[in-house]
C-alpha positions as CSV (number, residue, x, y, z in Angstrom):
1,M,150.5,107.0,82.6
2,D,152.2,104.5,84.8
3,R,151.3,100.6,84.4
4,I,151.4,97.8,87.0
5,D,151.4,94.0,86.1
6,G,148.6,91.7,87.4
7,A,146.2,94.3,87.4
8,D,142.5,94.3,88.4
9,A,139.9,95.9,86.2
10,I,139.8,98.7,88.7
11,R,142.2,99.8,91.5
12,L,141.3,102.8,93.7
13,E,143.7,104.1,96.3
14,H,143.0,106.6,99.1
15,L,140.0,107.8,97.5
16,S,138.5,110.7,99.4
17,V,135.8,113.1,98.0
18,S,134.9,116.5,100.1
19,F,131.9,118.8,99.7
20,A,132.0,121.9,101.7
21,G,134.4,120.5,104.0
22,Q,132.4,117.3,104.7
23,K,134.0,114.0,103.5
24,A,131.5,111.9,101.4
25,L,134.3,109.4,100.8
26,D,137.2,109.0,103.2
27,D,140.4,107.3,102.3
28,V,138.7,104.3,100.4
29,S,141.1,101.9,98.7
30,V,139.5,98.9,96.8
31,S,139.9,96.6,93.9
32,I,137.5,95.4,91.3
33,G,138.5,92.1,89.6
34,R,138.1,91.0,86.1
35,G,135.4,88.6,85.0
36,K,133.6,89.1,88.3
37,V,130.5,90.5,89.7
38,T,131.2,92.9,92.5
39,A,128.4,94.1,94.6
40,L,128.8,97.8,95.7
41,L,126.6,98.0,98.9
42,G,125.8,100.5,101.6
43,M,122.9,102.5,103.1
44,N,121.7,105.7,101.5
45,G,124.3,108.2,102.0
46,S,127.1,105.7,102.4
47,G,129.1,107.1,99.5
48,K,128.2,104.6,96.7
49,S,126.8,107.1,94.4
50,T,129.9,109.4,95.1
51,L,132.3,106.6,94.2
52,I,130.5,105.8,91.0
53,K,130.4,109.5,90.0
54,V,134.1,109.6,90.4
55,L,134.7,106.8,87.9
56,A,132.2,108.3,85.4
57,G,134.2,111.6,85.4
58,I,131.4,113.7,87.2
59,Y,133.2,114.3,90.6
60,A,136.8,115.2,91.3
61,P,138.6,113.5,94.2
62,D,140.6,115.2,96.7
63,D,144.4,115.0,96.3
64,G,146.3,112.0,96.9
65,A,143.6,109.5,95.2
66,Q,144.9,107.1,92.5
67,L,143.1,105.1,90.0
68,F,144.3,102.2,87.7
69,L,142.3,100.8,85.1
70,D,143.4,97.3,83.9
71,G,146.9,98.3,85.5
72,T,147.3,101.9,83.8
73,R,147.5,104.7,86.1
74,M,145.0,107.4,85.1
75,H,145.2,111.1,85.5
76,L,142.5,112.2,88.0
77,P,139.8,113.7,87.6
78,L,138.7,111.6,84.7
79,T,136.5,113.0,82.3
80,P,133.1,111.2,80.8
81,K,134.8,111.0,77.5
82,L,138.0,109.3,79.0
83,A,135.9,107.0,81.1
84,H,134.0,105.7,78.3
85,E,137.2,105.3,76.2
86,H,138.6,103.0,78.8
87,G,135.5,100.9,78.7
88,L,133.4,102.2,81.8
89,R,129.8,101.9,81.1
90,F,127.1,103.1,83.5
91,L,123.4,101.8,83.5
92,H,121.1,103.6,86.0
93,Q,117.5,103.1,86.9
94,D,116.8,105.6,84.2
95,V,118.3,103.5,81.5
96,G,119.2,106.5,79.1
97,L,117.3,105.2,76.1
98,V,115.2,107.6,73.9
99,Q,111.8,106.4,73.8
100,Q,110.8,107.8,70.6
101,L,113.7,106.3,68.7
102,T,114.6,102.8,67.5
103,V,116.9,100.4,69.4
104,A,119.5,100.7,66.5
105,D,119.5,104.6,66.9
106,N,120.0,104.2,70.7
107,F,122.9,101.9,70.1
108,A,124.5,104.7,67.8
109,F,124.2,107.2,70.4
110,V,127.1,105.3,72.2
111,D,128.9,103.7,69.2
112,R,128.1,105.9,66.3
113,F,126.3,105.2,63.3
114,Q,127.7,102.9,60.7
115,T,128.6,104.9,57.6
116,N,129.9,104.6,54.1
117,P,133.0,106.8,52.9
118,L,130.8,109.5,51.9
119,G,129.4,109.8,55.5
120,A,125.8,108.3,54.6
121,I,124.4,106.2,57.3
122,E,124.3,102.5,56.4
123,R,121.2,101.3,57.8
124,R,121.5,97.6,56.9
125,R,124.9,97.6,58.2
126,Q,123.9,99.2,61.4
127,H,120.9,97.0,62.0
128,R,123.2,93.8,61.4
129,R,125.6,95.1,64.0
130,V,122.9,95.9,66.6
131,Q,121.1,92.7,65.8
132,A,124.4,90.8,66.5
133,A,124.7,92.5,70.0
134,L,121.0,91.6,70.8
135,D,121.5,88.0,69.6
136,R,124.5,87.8,72.0
137,F,122.4,88.2,74.8
138,G,119.4,86.3,73.2
139,L,117.1,89.3,73.5
140,P,113.6,88.9,71.6
141,V,114.1,92.5,70.1
142,E,114.5,93.8,66.7
143,P,116.9,96.8,65.9
144,G,113.9,98.7,64.1
145,Q,111.6,98.5,67.1
146,L,110.8,101.7,69.0
147,V,112.2,101.6,72.6
148,S,108.7,102.8,73.8
149,D,107.3,99.6,72.5
150,L,109.6,97.6,74.9
151,N,108.5,96.9,78.5
152,P,110.9,98.1,81.2
153,T,112.9,94.7,81.6
154,L,113.6,94.7,78.1
155,Q,114.6,98.2,77.9
156,T,117.0,97.6,80.9
157,M,118.4,94.5,79.0
158,V,119.0,96.5,75.9
159,G,120.9,99.0,77.9
160,V,123.3,96.2,79.1
161,A,123.7,94.9,75.6
162,R,124.4,98.5,74.2
163,A,127.0,98.9,77.0
164,F,129.0,95.9,76.0
165,Q,128.9,96.6,72.1
166,G,132.5,97.0,71.2
167,D,133.7,99.4,68.7
168,D,134.3,96.7,66.2
169,G,130.9,94.9,67.4
170,E,133.1,91.9,68.5
171,A,133.3,89.8,71.8
172,S,136.4,91.8,72.8
173,A,133.9,94.3,74.4
174,F,133.2,91.6,77.1
175,E,136.7,91.4,78.1
176,K,137.3,95.1,77.9
177,N,134.2,96.9,79.2
178,I,133.2,97.2,82.9
179,L,129.5,97.6,83.4
180,I,128.2,99.5,86.4
181,L,124.7,98.9,87.3
182,D,123.0,101.0,89.6
183,E,119.9,99.6,91.2
184,P,118.9,97.8,87.8
185,T,115.9,95.9,89.3
186,A,114.4,98.8,91.7
187,S,111.6,99.6,89.2
188,L,111.2,96.3,87.5
189,P,108.1,94.2,88.1
190,G,108.9,91.3,90.7
191,H,108.6,88.4,88.1
192,E,110.7,90.1,85.6
193,V,113.6,90.6,87.7
194,E,114.6,87.1,87.0
195,A,115.3,87.7,83.4
196,L,117.9,90.4,84.1
197,L,119.6,88.6,87.1
198,Q,120.1,85.7,84.4
199,M,121.4,88.2,81.9
200,V,124.1,89.2,84.6
201,E,125.1,85.7,85.1
202,D,125.3,85.0,81.4
203,L,127.3,88.0,81.1
204,R,129.7,86.9,83.6
205,A,130.0,83.5,82.2
206,Q,131.3,85.3,78.8
207,G,134.0,87.2,80.8
208,G,132.2,90.4,81.5
209,T,133.0,92.4,84.7
210,V,130.1,94.0,86.5
211,I,129.6,96.4,89.5
212,Y,126.4,95.8,90.8
213,V,124.8,98.2,93.1
214,S,121.3,96.9,94.9
215,H,119.5,97.2,98.2
216,R,118.1,93.7,97.6
217,S,120.2,91.4,99.5
218,E,118.7,88.3,97.9
219,E,120.1,89.4,94.5
220,V,123.5,90.3,96.0
221,K,123.6,86.7,97.6
222,R,122.8,85.2,94.4
223,L,125.2,87.2,92.0
224,A,128.0,88.6,93.9
225,D,131.6,87.1,93.8
226,Q,133.1,90.0,95.8
227,L,131.4,92.4,98.3
228,V,132.5,96.1,98.7
229,I,130.6,97.7,101.5
230,L,130.8,101.5,102.4
231,R,129.4,103.0,105.7
232,D,129.3,106.8,106.2
233,G,131.9,107.2,103.3
234,R,134.6,104.7,104.7
235,L,135.3,101.1,103.3
236,V,134.0,98.6,105.8
237,A,134.4,95.4,103.8
238,D,136.1,94.3,100.7
239,E,135.8,90.5,100.8
240,P,134.6,87.4,98.8
241,A,130.8,87.0,99.1
242,G,131.4,83.2,99.9
243,D,128.6,81.5,102.0
244,L,127.2,84.7,103.8
245,T,123.6,84.3,104.7
246,I,121.3,87.3,104.0
247,D,121.1,88.0,107.6
248,E,125.1,88.2,107.8
249,L,125.1,90.5,104.6
250,V,122.5,92.9,106.0
251,T,124.7,93.0,109.3
252,R,127.7,94.0,107.3
253,I,125.9,96.7,105.5
254,V,124.0,98.2,108.5
255,G,126.7,97.6,111.0
256,H,124.4,95.8,113.5
257,R,122.0,93.0,113.5
258,V,118.7,94.0,112.1
259,E,115.9,92.3,114.2
260,K,112.6,91.5,112.6
261,N,109.9,93.4,114.7
262,A,107.0,91.2,115.4
263,G,104.8,94.5,115.1
264,A,103.4,97.0,117.5
265,Q,100.5,96.3,119.5
266,R,97.3,96.7,117.2
267,S,94.7,99.1,117.7
268,A,91.9,98.1,120.3
269,A,89.4,99.3,117.5
270,R,90.5,96.3,115.3
271,D,86.7,95.0,114.8
272,Q,85.9,98.3,113.1
273,V,85.6,98.1,109.3
274,V,87.2,101.0,107.7
275,L,87.4,100.1,104.0
276,E,84.9,97.9,102.1
277,T,84.8,97.2,98.5
278,R,82.2,95.1,96.6
279,G,82.7,94.2,92.9
280,L,85.3,97.0,92.4
281,S,86.3,97.0,88.9
282,G,88.5,99.0,86.5
283,P,90.4,98.5,83.3
284,R,92.5,95.8,85.0
285,L,90.5,95.1,88.2
286,R,87.6,92.5,88.2
287,D,85.0,92.2,90.9
288,V,87.4,92.8,93.9
289,D,85.8,92.2,97.5
290,L,88.0,93.5,100.1
291,T,87.6,94.5,103.7
292,V,90.1,96.4,105.8
293,H,89.8,96.8,109.5
294,A,91.0,99.7,111.9
295,G,94.8,99.0,112.7
296,E,95.0,96.3,110.3
297,I,97.9,96.2,107.5
298,V,96.9,94.5,104.4
299,G,99.5,93.5,101.7
300,V,98.4,93.5,98.0
301,T,100.7,91.8,95.6
302,G,100.8,89.8,92.4
303,L,102.6,89.3,89.1
304,V,102.8,92.3,86.6
305,G,99.5,93.4,85.2
306,C,97.6,92.0,88.4
307,G,95.9,95.5,89.2
308,R,97.9,96.2,92.2
309,S,98.6,99.8,91.5
310,E,95.4,100.3,89.9
311,L,93.6,99.4,93.1
312,V,95.5,102.0,95.0
313,R,94.9,104.6,92.2
314,I,91.1,104.0,92.3
315,L,91.0,104.2,96.2
316,S,93.1,107.3,96.2
317,G,90.8,108.9,93.7
318,A,93.4,109.4,91.1
319,Q,91.5,106.9,88.8
320,Q,87.7,106.2,88.4
321,P,86.3,102.7,88.7
322,T,84.2,101.2,86.0
323,G,82.1,99.5,88.6
324,G,81.5,98.2,92.0
325,A,81.0,100.1,95.3
326,V,83.3,101.3,98.0
327,S,82.6,102.6,101.6
328,I,84.9,104.2,104.2
329,D,83.6,103.8,107.8
330,G,80.3,102.9,106.5
331,T,79.6,105.8,104.2
332,A,79.7,105.5,100.5
333,F,82.9,106.6,98.9
334,S,83.6,107.7,95.4
335,P,86.3,110.7,95.3
336,R,86.8,112.3,92.0
337,S,90.3,113.3,93.0
338,P,93.1,112.8,95.6
339,F,92.2,115.9,97.2
340,Q,88.7,114.9,97.6
341,A,89.7,111.4,98.9
342,I,91.8,113.0,101.7
343,G,88.8,115.0,102.6
344,E,87.0,111.7,103.0
345,G,89.5,109.9,105.0
346,V,91.9,108.3,102.6
347,A,95.5,109.4,102.0
348,S,98.1,107.7,99.7
349,V,101.8,107.5,98.8
350,P,102.3,107.0,95.2
351,Q,104.6,104.5,93.6
352,E,106.8,107.0,91.6
353,R,108.3,109.1,94.6
354,R,110.4,111.6,92.5
355,R,107.6,112.1,89.9
356,D,104.6,112.1,92.0
357,G,105.5,112.3,95.6
358,V,108.1,115.2,96.1
359,V,108.6,118.5,94.3
360,L,112.3,118.2,94.1
361,P,113.3,121.7,93.8
362,M,111.2,122.8,96.8
363,S,112.5,122.6,100.4
364,V,112.1,119.8,102.9
365,V,110.0,122.0,105.0
366,E,107.8,122.9,102.0
367,N,107.4,119.4,101.0
368,L,106.5,118.2,104.5
369,T,103.6,120.8,104.8
370,L,102.5,120.6,101.1
371,G,98.9,119.6,100.6
372,N,98.2,119.9,104.4
373,L,98.5,123.7,105.2
374,G,95.8,123.9,107.8
375,P,98.3,123.7,110.9
376,V,100.5,126.3,109.5
377,L,98.0,128.9,108.5
378,S,96.9,132.0,110.7
379,R,93.8,133.8,109.5
380,G,94.4,132.6,106.0
381,Y,98.1,133.5,105.9
382,L,101.1,131.0,105.8
383,G,103.2,131.6,108.9
384,A,106.9,130.8,107.9
385,A,108.0,130.1,111.6
386,R,104.9,128.1,112.3
387,E,105.4,126.1,109.1
388,K,109.1,125.3,110.3
389,R,108.1,124.2,113.7
390,V,105.4,121.9,112.3
391,A,108.0,120.6,109.8
392,D,110.6,120.0,112.5
393,G,108.2,118.2,114.4
394,M,107.6,115.9,111.5
395,R,111.1,115.6,111.0
396,R,111.8,114.2,114.5
397,E,108.7,112.1,114.6
398,Y,109.5,110.3,111.4
399,S,113.3,110.2,111.8
400,I,114.0,112.2,108.8
401,K,117.8,113.0,108.2
402,A,118.2,116.4,106.9
403,A,121.1,118.8,107.6
404,D,119.3,121.7,106.1
405,M,115.4,121.7,106.3
406,D,115.5,124.7,103.8
407,A,117.5,122.8,101.2
408,P,115.7,121.3,98.3
409,V,114.2,117.9,99.2
410,G,116.0,116.5,96.0
411,L,119.3,116.5,98.0
412,L,118.2,113.9,100.6
413,S,118.8,110.4,100.1
414,G,116.1,108.3,98.4
415,G,115.2,106.7,101.9
416,N,114.7,110.3,103.5
417,Q,112.7,111.4,100.6
418,Q,110.5,108.4,101.0
419,K,110.1,109.2,104.7
420,V,109.0,112.8,103.9
421,V,106.4,111.4,101.7
422,V,105.0,109.1,104.1
423,A,105.2,111.6,106.8
424,R,103.0,114.1,104.7
425,A,100.5,111.4,103.9
426,A,100.2,110.3,107.7
427,S,99.9,113.9,108.8
428,H,96.3,113.9,107.4
429,R,95.3,111.4,110.4
430,S,93.2,109.5,107.8
431,A,91.2,106.5,108.5
432,L,92.8,104.6,105.5
433,L,96.5,105.1,104.3
434,L,97.4,103.5,100.8
435,L,101.1,102.8,100.1
436,D,102.3,101.9,96.7
437,E,105.8,100.3,96.8
438,P,106.9,102.4,99.8
439,T,110.4,100.8,100.1
440,Q,111.3,100.9,96.3
441,G,114.9,102.0,95.8
442,V,115.6,102.6,99.7
443,D,118.4,100.9,101.7
444,V,117.7,98.2,104.4
445,H,118.0,100.7,107.3
446,A,115.5,103.0,105.7
447,K,113.1,100.1,104.8
448,E,112.9,99.1,108.5
449,E,112.3,102.6,109.7
450,I,109.5,102.9,107.1
451,A,108.2,99.6,108.5
452,D,108.2,100.9,112.0
453,I,106.3,104.1,110.9
454,I,103.7,101.7,109.2
455,R,103.4,99.7,112.4
456,R,103.0,102.8,114.8
457,L,100.1,104.1,112.5
458,A,98.6,100.8,112.6
459,A,98.7,100.8,116.5
460,D,97.0,104.2,116.4
461,G,94.0,102.5,114.6
462,V,94.9,103.5,111.0
463,A,93.9,100.9,108.3
464,I,96.8,100.4,105.8
465,I,96.9,98.8,102.5
466,L,100.5,98.1,101.5
467,A,100.8,97.5,97.7
468,S,104.3,96.0,96.8
469,T,106.2,93.6,95.0
470,D,108.7,93.2,97.7
471,F,107.6,89.8,99.5
472,E,110.2,90.2,102.2
473,G,108.8,93.5,103.4
474,F,105.5,91.7,104.0
475,V,106.8,89.3,106.4
476,G,106.5,90.4,110.1
477,L,104.5,93.4,109.1
478,C,101.2,92.5,107.4
479,D,98.2,90.7,109.0
480,R,97.1,89.6,105.6
481,V,98.6,89.3,102.1
482,V,96.1,89.4,99.2
483,V,97.4,88.2,95.9
484,L,95.8,89.6,92.8
485,D,95.5,87.7,89.4
486,R,94.5,89.6,86.1
487,G,92.7,92.0,88.3
488,A,90.9,89.5,90.5
489,V,91.7,88.3,94.2
490,F,93.4,84.9,93.5
491,G,94.3,83.9,97.2
492,T,95.0,85.3,100.7
493,L,97.7,84.3,103.2
494,E,97.4,85.1,107.0
495,G,99.5,85.0,110.1
496,A,102.3,82.3,110.1
497,D,101.5,81.7,106.5
498,I,103.0,84.9,105.4
499,T,106.2,83.8,104.4
500,E,108.6,84.9,101.2
501,A,108.3,81.4,99.8
502,G,104.5,81.2,100.6
503,I,103.7,84.5,98.8
504,A,106.2,83.6,96.0
505,A,104.4,80.2,95.7
506,L,100.9,81.8,95.5
507,C,102.0,84.1,92.9
508,A,103.8,81.3,90.8
509,R,100.5,79.4,90.8
510,S,98.6,82.4,89.4
511,G,101.1,82.7,86.9
512,A,101.0,79.1,86.0
513,L,97.2,79.5,85.4
514,V,97.8,82.3,83.2
515,E,100.0,80.4,81.1
516,T,97.7,77.6,81.1
517,S,94.6,79.7,80.0
518,G,96.8,81.1,77.1
519,S,97.9,77.8,75.7
């Protein structure tokens, strides 16, 4: 191994990675500085995940690539073991903790159990070591707690603390290890994101080095010292974050200015009431009265536990209400399943895309037509050619980028997987479409494409409920935003009052009332 002086934490030179003759990365050279937060940015398919997997020892680069870790030239390809030995730590959306085991046991998977000379595990010593790591980050967690008892934010923070636990349990790990955070806030409740962002800032203050991957421009603007931006496998920016505005940041990522669309022309049938709920209640919901008209886009949001997703589940037939009444187009609506709800005019897009929205091993064609086989059946038989024609029409209509429609849908980027789910739901031509976090974990370009799909559907007269914690996504899209608090409607914003600051302020006021009521 060669060594160079004055080295960065990571230096990559002439990195290319090819699959079946196609370059996922093309001659990328980049540096990651010590003690900094470097944002690794790009749209889905830009090459971010490929670069991370090279560092993790999962992918082998093409000939000619060079990698230096703290100035030491590494032999490529790396192995996962070698990457770990050199302090590279990876934390994905799936944090990688075993839910049924304790926090201390999960630490041991990375840094081994503390044992005596005879090889027996010393639980007290193990717990002291883990407690020191937790205390360093100020986490209100005990080593003996089951991971399953922690909320998602604490689980993520425990993953970060584990990543920076040194072999000796001392602070040296902050100076040695490099943490790669891949979309760490994508699946966290909105109000809990702040705790994780603060943790990253504290980590940097203690000398930690972080590569931060995110589609959320406001997080990048707050945290990043350096920007590394990929587009179509090429490096397009490696520069200090400086004083870039969010609009300037998005422009660098996309390659052109993203304009806010004021919305498509709404349906002429705007006065027609599609959905009406009266006193709708569930385990979390309390007496919700809500009306949605044809062609209207209504955002629903609130702090964690507000009942936002439960509202979607009840209206989609996935969960039964405990009280109240619902009508669709003036007819009583009480479905016992999502299948029955579709038959009665309500389609939905679930929050967990990979778990509930797509069947990963099945093809793009099959996922597009799944659950709506009527257009592809002939005399009760599935026509393969007809199915492909229908699916290809949906691909074009919803701008789904898929090189091979017969390939598993799991090979598509997150944004294109989500467009498959939205396209399938929209294909039912339902009176009401329910969308739960439809832009979670997708890049800014895919987010705009999904917003345009929503606008087009509204212009065709579809009533839409958009449940989300992405306040930015409501602006310029929703006609109304309803804020829930502990299952009840707390407040509503309309028209020009729908701004990120306005929504955040309304949610904050609901949160303040929660704190007051609990004191």
